N, C-alpha and C positions, 0 to 999 in steps of 0.2 A: 520820828522822824527817818526819811528814808534819803540817802545823800547818795550822790557820786563823784568819785573819786577818779582822776584822770591823768594821768602820765604820758604825754605829748613829746613823740620822738618828731626828727624830722620828718621820716616816712613810717613812722609809725604810735599807735595809740594804746596803751592798755587803760582797763576799766576794772574799777569793781563798784559795786553796787551795796551799799550797806542799809542796813536797819537798825538804827542805833538805840533803839528800846536794849535789843540785847547787844547791840554789836556783830551781829552776825552777817555775813556776806549772803547775798541774794545771788547774785551773778558776778559772773567776772570774764574778760576775753581779753583777746588782741585783735588788731587789726594791724598787716604789715601792707608793705608794698605801696602805702600810701603814693599817690601819685603815676602809678601806673594803671593799663587797663587790666591788669590779672591780679587785683589787689585782696587780700587774703581776708577773709574774721572767720578768725575762732572765738566761738562763745558756750558760756557754762552756765543752767541757770541750774541751784542746788537744786539736790534731788531728780532733774531732768541728765538724759541725752545729751552730752557733746555737740553739739552744730554748725560745719565749716560752710562758708560762704563766700566764691569767688566771684570777682565782679568788679569791675570800671571805679576809683576810686580816685581823683584826680586830686582831691586837695581833703583840707580837716574838716572842714562842715558838713561836707558830702559822711567823713567818716562816722561823723560823732550822730550825726541823721541814721549811718544805717545801724548805733550803734544801737540808738531809742527806738528803732523800728524792734530789734529783734528782743529787747527789752519788754514793750508791748504786744507781742507778738504771740497768738493764741493758745501755741504747742509747744515755745519754747522759751515763752518771756517769765515774767512775775510779776507783773505793772500790770492794772488796767488801762493807765495812761499815761503819757507822759509826768500831767500836773500832780501824779505823786511822788517825783524827784524834788524834793524842799530846798537843797543846796548842790552845791558843787564844792568840791577840794579839790588844786591844782597842785601838783612837784614842780618849782620852780628851783634851780642847782643853785642860782645864782642872788643875795638877795643884797649884795654892798654890807656897807655900815646902817645904810638905812632902815634895815629891819631886825630888831631883835627876836622877834618872833614870829607866827605866822599872818594874815592880816587880811581883812577883807576888800573885795578888786573895787578900785576907782581909777578914773581916768589918770590920776596922781600916779598911782601905783604901777599902770600898766606903763605910765610914762618912762619909772626909773628900773624897774625890767627892759625895758628898749633900751637907757642908758648903759647896763650893765652887758651887752651884749659884747663887747669886745674882750671880757673878762670870762666866759663862759658861749662863745661863739655856736658849739655844736649844740647846746643845752638853752639857752637864754629863749633865741627865737620860734623853736617849737615850739615853747612852754606859751607866749603871746600866741601864738598859732591857736591852740589847742584852748585859751582863756574866749581868746574871739568869736572860736566856730562854740563854743557852748552858750556863746550870749545871743547868737544867731538864731540856734536851737532852742533855746529857751529862754526868751526873753523874760526882763524881770522876774529871775532865780536868781538869791545869791552866789555869792562864786565868793571861795576866799585860797589865797593861795600859802602854800607850805614850804619856808625856801632850809634847803639843804646847808645854807650859813649859819641861820641863825644858832642853832646851838652853840657856836663857837665866840659867841660873840661876850663872851665871859672870859676872852684870853686877857689877860694885862697888857700893856702896853711892851712891855719886854719881849714876851713873847712873840706879838703878833708884826712888830717894827723889822724893818729890812736892815743892816748894818750897810745904808747906803744914801746919798745926800737925801733929808730929809726933804730936801722940798719935792721931790718927786710922789711922797707921802701927801703932802699940802697939798697941790696941784693934782693929783692924780687918785691920790687915795692905792697907792700901791702899798700893800701889804698883806699877812697870811691871813685871806680866809678861811680857807676848809675845805670841806665837803664832806655829803653821807652825814652830814649830821641827824636828820631825823633820825638814820638807823643808830649811830652810837645813842642818839637819848633814850630811845626805846630800850636796846637789848642793856643799858647801863641798871634802867629803872628794873627790868625783867630782873635781873643778875640778882640786885638787893630784894625783891620778892620772893622770888625762889629762896638765898638763903635765909629768908627771913631777919634782915638786917636793916638798917634805916643806913638809908642810901648816901646820908649827909654826914655817915663814919666810914666811908667804904674809899678806897685808893685803887681804880678800876681802870686794865687798858683794854680797851674795846677794837678787836681786832675785823675789821670790816673787810673782808679779802675774797673780790671778784673779778672779774675782767680789768676793771675798777679798783684801787685798793686804796683805804688809808686807816690808822693807828687814831686812835685819840686816847688822851691820859684826861680820865674822869676824876678830879676829886671834890670831894664833901658835894656831888651830884651836879657837878660845873665842868666844863670842857676848859682845864687847863691849858694844851696844848694838841695838837693835831700835827698829822704829816703833810696834808696837802697846803698849797701855800696862795696864791695869787689866782693860780687859777687851779683843774685837776691835776696837772703834770707832775706837780714836785710829790718828794715824799717815795712810797714803796717804789721795787720794780714791779710792774702790773703786764697785763698781755697784751697790750701794744705800746705803752707807752713809757718811755725810759724810768722815769721817775728824779732822785737826785743823780744831777752830773754839774762835775767843772764849769760853771756858764761861761767861762773861757773855748770851752768846745764847741761853740754855735758858732762863733764868728769864726772859730779857727776852719771847720766842716766850709761855712758858706764862702768864703773867701777859695779853700782848695780846690771844691768842687763847683763852685760858681752856682752856688744855689740864692734862691727869694727868701724873702721871710715866709713865705706862705710854703714856698718847699720844704725850708728848714722845721717848721713849723708839724707840714704833715708829717714829715720823719721820725721826731719825736712823741707825737701823740699815736699819729697810726703804724710805724712799718718799726716799732723798737719792742724793751721788752723780751717777753719771751720769745715770742712772733722772731724776732731780730734773732738772739741768740742759740735758737733751736732751730732756725730757718726753714722751719716746718709750720708751726704752731701755734695760735695764743693760746691754746686750749690748755690748764693743767690738769686734765684727763687726759688726751694727748700726752703729754711731758712726764708722766710717769708711768705712761705704759709703756713707753719711749728709753727712760730708764729704768724699767725693768729687763729692758730686752739688751740692755747693755750698751744703748748708744749715744756714743760721748758730747754732740751738741744737747741732747737733752739732758743729761748727768751735769752738763751745766750750766744749762738755764735754772732746773728745779735750784741745785746748789748756792749761784748769785740768788736768785728769790730766797728762800730759804735764812741765806745771811744775812739780808738785807732787811727781812722782817723779823729776825731777831734782836740785829743790834738796833732795829728799834723800842723793840719791849725794853732791851736796857737800858735806855735812853728815857723812856719815862720813868721806869723803875726808881732812876737817878733823880728824873726832876720830880717826882713824889713823894722823894728820900721813904721810897718803899711800895710793895702792892697786894693787893690783901687778894685781887681777883683778873684772870683775865678771861677773856670771853672772846669765842671764835666764832663770826658770822656772816651772812652772804654766803656767793654761792661755791667758793671753794673753802672757807671755815667752816662751813656749815658740813660738807659732805668731801673732803678730803682727808682720810686718816693718815698717809704717809705725811703732809704739808703737819698738821699738828706736832704726829708724832716724834720730827725729824726739829721742828721750833723746841718740843717742851723738853727733848733729852739733852738740849743745850740749853737749859736753862736752869739745871740742879743747884747752881751756886745759890740763886732767890730761892733755893727750897722747894723747887716744882717734881712734881712726882705723878706719873699718867698712867692709869691703869688699861695696858694695854687692849684688854675686851672690852672694858667700857669704851674705850676709844672706837671702837667699831665697832661700834652697837649704831645703826640707821632709825633715827626717830625725829617727827615732826616737833618735840618738844620739847623744852628746856631739858638740859641733863647737864651732870659731873661728868668729869672724865679722869678727873683726879680720884686720889686714893686717900684715903684717911690722914693719913700721916705727911700729907704732901704742907705744906704752910701757906702755898697760896693756893685757891680754890681756882679749878680751870676749866670751864664750862663752854660746850654750845650751845647755843640759843639759836633759833631761826629768827631773823627780823622782818618786821612789817611794817613797813615804812608805810603802806597804804592806811592802816589800821593809828597811826598817828593821825594820819591828815586827815581820816576822817574824825577822829577825835577833838582835832586842833577846831575844825569846820565847823561841826556841831556847838562846839562852845563856842566862837565867836559868832555866828549867826544867832543863839540865845541871847550873846549879851547884846547884842544891836536889833535885838525885838522889841 
């Protein structure tokens, strides 16, 4: 079976085409600047040269049509016709309580995703655009949605509830949902396989740290706790998101600065985190470069980021009564030698000991960076959310045939 995995943003669309006989990637690409007359499509078929096309792409239906044109192009494509695509998988950030796993797209499923727009206003609306666009371009082809929140539906009530009037949960389902679940699920499974140990016997802390960042305590193969909450704003300090803060800060700042709800929401999501403290960048590469040059704001931003990350690792070790494995993944986790180094050198009380030379190695494969004497295995595992979505899509379509 050949299937297409789509991750739709408000002005972008990432895609990968899989052959599920061997889970190989036949082609992948990215459409950027959707809604403009200078949209960019970067397309790369395996074994062929990458191609870039600039054209007017005003909405997602046109974007997917352009993608399908490239996939069937005689020079740059890998398909003879669109009919070879037998299923489409979509990433959706928020599934609320309704979805404990991936689901076949129906009218009711789309309605539920729309109902959750308030909980993921930056992510769920574009996902619906991607689903509708795929339906228009490939009518009759089954589609599956994979939710970032689904993996965390195993959390206990004592973990996911907030200590606020319970009527808010009963009426509005205000609770912790988490995010990045597809990634946390994937890397925890890969970790167990890499170590040749049963997943059900391990206590794993997975650190998905990129521009957005979250940690998950994975016990017995299930999400026990996770750092993101009702929305992806809670938890770690991130590229442009504040993470945890005193809730009273919001009303205090709104009052003092006469900010609206949308303005304070924008401040916390788009103008906080590393960007706010450094005053210059949300990119960890820029922060670590600035720190190396002795720039004080970059140094402070890094130290705050590392401290909060380390503090969460410690809290999850306490929650699980121990930890066997710590996994670093996503853009910062996979690539920042200095973040991993600084975090781990302050976890010696857990028995963590990393090899500085192994930590410097760059590889696209899972690898161990801890020493043989370390009481905790420390791994770097490249995440692959698209493959997880492809696997779920394949399974669900097969089950419904």
